[in-house]
C-alpha positions in Angstrom: 11.0 178.8 122.6 10.5 175.0 122.4 13.1 172.9 124.4 14.8 170.0 122.6 13.6 166.6 123.2 15.4 163.8 124.9 17.9 161.6 123.2 18.5 157.8 124.8 20.6 155.2 123.4 20.5 151.9 124.8 23.5 149.7 124.3 24.7 146.1 125.1 26.9 143.2 124.3 25.4 140.7 121.9 22.9 138.5 124.3 22.5 141.1 126.9 18.8 141.2 126.5 18.5 144.4 124.7 15.8 143.4 122.0 13.6 142.2 124.8 13.9 145.3 126.8 13.2 147.6 124.2 10.0 145.7 123.4 8.9 146.2 127.2 9.9 149.8 127.0 7.6 150.1 123.9 4.9 148.8 125.7 5.5 151.1 128.8 5.7 154.3 126.8 2.9 156.1 124.9 3.2 157.2 121.2 5.1 160.3 121.9 8.1 158.2 122.3 10.0 157.3 119.2 11.7 154.3 118.9 14.5 153.6 116.3 17.7 151.6 115.8 21.1 151.2 114.2 21.9 150.0 111.8 18.6 151.3 110.1 16.2 149.2 108.3 17.6 150.7 105.2 21.2 149.1 105.9 21.9 145.8 104.1 22.5 143.6 107.1 24.4 141.0 105.0 27.1 143.9 104.6 28.1 142.7 108.4 29.5 139.5 107.0 30.5 140.5 103.2 32.1 143.6 104.2 35.2 144.2 106.7 37.2 146.8 108.5 37.1 150.4 107.2 34.8 149.6 104.3 32.0 148.2 106.5 32.5 151.2 108.8 32.2 153.7 106.0 28.8 152.0 105.2 27.8 152.4 108.9 28.9 155.9 109.1 26.8 156.9 106.0 23.8 155.1 107.6 24.2 156.8 111.0 24.5 160.1 109.1 21.3 159.7 107.3 19.8 158.3 110.6 20.8 161.1 112.5 19.6 163.9 110.0 16.1 162.1 108.9 15.1 160.8 112.4 17.0 161.9 115.6 17.6 165.5 115.0 13.9 166.2 113.4 12.5 164.3 116.7 14.6 166.4 119.0 13.8 169.5 117.3 10.0 168.5 117.6 10.6 168.2 121.4 10.2 164.4 121.5 12.0 162.0 123.1 13.8 159.3 120.8 15.3 155.9 121.9 17.6 154.2 119.8 18.7 150.6 119.7 22.5 151.0 119.5 24.5 153.9 118.6 28.1 155.1 118.8 29.3 152.8 121.7 28.7 150.0 119.2 30.9 151.4 117.0 33.6 151.7 119.6 33.1 148.0 120.3 32.3 146.4 117.0 34.5 148.3 114.6 37.4 147.9 117.1 36.5 144.2 117.2 36.9 144.4 113.3 40.5 145.7 113.4 40.1 149.4 113.5 41.9 151.9 116.0 39.7 153.0 118.7 40.9 156.8 118.5 40.1 156.7 114.9 36.6 155.3 115.3 36.1 158.0 117.8 37.4 160.8 115.6 34.8 159.8 113.0 31.7 159.8 115.2 32.8 162.7 117.9 30.5 165.3 116.1 27.4 163.3 116.2 24.9 164.4 118.7 25.7 163.2 122.1 22.7 161.4 123.9 21.2 162.7 127.0 21.3 159.2 128.4 23.1 155.9 127.3 22.0 152.7 129.0 24.3 149.9 128.9 22.9 146.4 129.5 25.3 144.3 131.0 25.0 140.3 131.8 27.5 137.6 133.3 29.4 136.0 130.7 28.3 132.5 131.4 24.6 133.5 130.8 25.2 135.6 127.9 27.1 132.5 126.2 24.3 130.3 126.7 21.7 132.8 125.2 24.1 133.3 122.1 24.3 129.5 121.8 20.8 128.9 121.3 20.6 131.4 118.6 20.3 129.9 115.0 23.0 131.9 113.5 25.6 134.4 114.5 27.2 137.3 112.3 30.8 137.2 111.9 31.6 139.6 114.9 29.4 137.5 117.4 31.4 134.1 117.0 32.4 132.7 120.4 36.3 133.1 119.8 35.8 137.0 119.8 32.9 137.0 122.3 34.8 138.1 125.5 36.5 140.9 123.6 33.1 142.5 123.0 32.5 142.6 126.7 35.8 144.0 127.4 35.5 146.6 124.7 32.1 147.6 126.0 33.6 148.2 129.2 36.5 150.4 127.9 34.0 152.4 125.7 31.6 152.9 128.8 34.8 154.3 130.7 36.0 156.4 127.7 32.4 158.0 127.1 31.9 158.9 130.7 35.3 160.7 130.8 34.2 162.6 127.8 31.2 163.8 129.9 28.5 161.3 128.7 25.6 160.2 130.8 26.1 156.7 130.9 24.3 154.2 133.2 24.9 150.5 133.5 22.1 148.1 134.2 22.5 144.4 134.9 19.7 142.2 133.2 20.6 139.1 134.9 19.8 140.1 138.3 16.2 141.0 138.0 13.4 139.9 135.7 12.8 141.5 132.2 9.8 143.4 133.7 11.9 144.9 136.9 14.6 145.8 134.3 12.7 147.5 131.8 10.9 149.3 135.0 14.4 150.3 136.1 15.3 152.0 132.5 11.7 153.4 132.4 12.4 155.2 135.5 15.7 156.5 134.4 14.1 158.0 131.1 11.2 159.4 133.2 13.4 161.2 135.4 15.4 162.6 132.8 12.3 163.8 131.0 10.9 165.4 134.3 14.5 167.2 134.7 14.3 168.6 131.4 10.6 169.9 131.6 11.3 171.6 135.0 14.3 173.9 133.5 
């Protein structure tokens, strides 16, 4: 019987360097590793500014359900490792920032597959703010007036998921170079994969 593959989610507040880290990981891993993201390319990103609250949440949940059914589960059942740029923790943060109740958000996500590893990228607030200020445009939920909530809610979501038994590791992207940080995450994933194959 073939063993299931590994599912890794990479999370982090806006400006924490997540996109750059994922590009580094893509260069380090071979083609057997599948990289994916949420929202998926099929999701209309303009909805993040056009829709709010539960209306936006329902659209994101539909996108997640299709993502799980069409990409994540097939990869796992084929024995592959799949790495997702954002997953459930992002909902616990951003939909809460959008006015929804934490417990309600969790109740709508609790039946989705649990990642074997969730990596949360963290960064000093001052440096994160500088990175975001350099961007040409920011979505409704990434404006300066609510930026501190994102970091706070990320921490609270991390603590909550750990209490649920999730394997969550935080990695500070501001204390080492991009390459060194990517190496740290690469080694975490390789260790996880080795443990899976040795059982």
